[in-house]
N, C-alpha and C positions, 0 to 999 in steps of 0.2 A: 481528569481524560473526557472529551467531546467525543458527541456524536461520527462528528467528522473524521474525528480519527479510527474510530472498528473500524474494521476489519476480519477476514477469516482469520483462522490458525490459519502457518505455514503445511501445505503439502495436506491442506486434507481439502482445499477446491483445486479441480483441473482450470484452465482459460476455454472460456464459452469456444467452440469450433464456429467461425465463420466462412462458410462454404461461400464460393469466390468471389471475393475482395480482391482483387486484384495478384499479380503475378508477388510482392514479397510476402502476401501472407504464406504461401506455399502451397495451398489449393486455390486457384490464380481461375480466369479463363474456363477450363472448361467445372473445374468444380469436382472431377474428380468423377466426373463420367466418359472421360474420353474422347476421341473426334468424330462426333459423327453418325448414324447407325441407328440402329428402332429402339437403344439402352438408352443414348442416349436424350434421346428428342421425351417430350410430355405425353404422355398419355399410354407411356409405355405397355404394356401385357400385361396383364395382373402372372400370379402363379399354376405353373403347371401349365400355361397357355402354350401351347408348340404352333404354332404360327398354322393355324387351323387344320391345321390333320388333327382326327378327335383325340380327346389327351384320355391320358390314360387310365386317370377315372373314372371316365366315364365306359371305353374300352373293356373294366374289367365286369364280371356280371354282378352282379343284387345277388347275394347266400341268403335264405335261414331265415328266422323269424327270432325276434330276439321280446318275448314278451316279456313287461315292466313291473307283470306282479305276480309274473313269480317268487317262489319262495326257496330261499335255502337253507336244508336244513339239513345242521351237526346230524349221520347217523351211528347209533352204536350194537353189538350185539347183544341178546341177555346172557354170550361166554363171558364179552366183559368185564358187565358187572359180577358172573359166582366169581372169577378172578379178584378183582379187589376190591368186592366189600362181605360182610359179614353177614350170622343170620342175625333179624330184626333191623337191622342197615335202613336209613328213611335215603332217596336218591336221587339228587335234585342238581339242573345244574351250577350254580355256583361251584359244590361240595366237586365237582363232576371239573374246575377250570384249577378248583385251590388243588388236587390229590394232579395235577395237568397231564389225565387222560387224554382232555380234550382242550385246544386252544380259546376257541370262542364256541360262543354259540350261534354267532348271523343271523338266521332265523328264527330257530327256531330246536330245539333236539325231539330226535324221530328214532323209535328202541327198534332195528329189530330183532327179529326170530332164530336170529344162526348158532346154534351150539346148542346146551344143556344148561339150565339151569335146579340149581338144587335147594339153594337158599333162600327164609322168607324172605323177600324186599318189598318197600312202598317204597314203590316207582314216580316220580313225579315229572313227567316228560309233556312237547306239548301233542304227540302221536306216536302210534301204539299201531306197530301191523299187527293182524290180527294174530302169525306167529307169536307173536313175542305177549301179547297179550294174555295169550292163552299157557302158555307157559309159563309167566307170570304168578299166573292166578293158583295152576295147577297148582308150583309150591311149595304154595297156601302165603301166597303174597299178594300188594295189592300196585293196580296200573289207574295213573289217578293222571286224567287229560289237565292240567292247566290250560 
């Protein structure tokens, strides 16, 4: 085998598309742009151009504000902790994911105070509501911010 004999495997490459190279190429003369008109010429308008009319993306109002520093917490109520854990257990986000109580922690885990809790749990989370903290400590547990 010589260098000049090397070629790609059959079917691995398609023939190069040669625009505007005569009638025989199947794409000669107008090169796929049709006859005359604005879109056939160089300097055709950009995508979204509406012929001088105010474009749709500029006619629509800008709405709201997106805070890039916003933290999205996954929330969990104390009633759910009561339901899934036994007294003396330690609640951490990795264990919650393992038990499929939550899918992921996004930017952190926040415990909310909806419901009642009677079990003594050590809860480690990124944030607690005041009600949740009081209920966990009233049941004899600990609320630790990580």
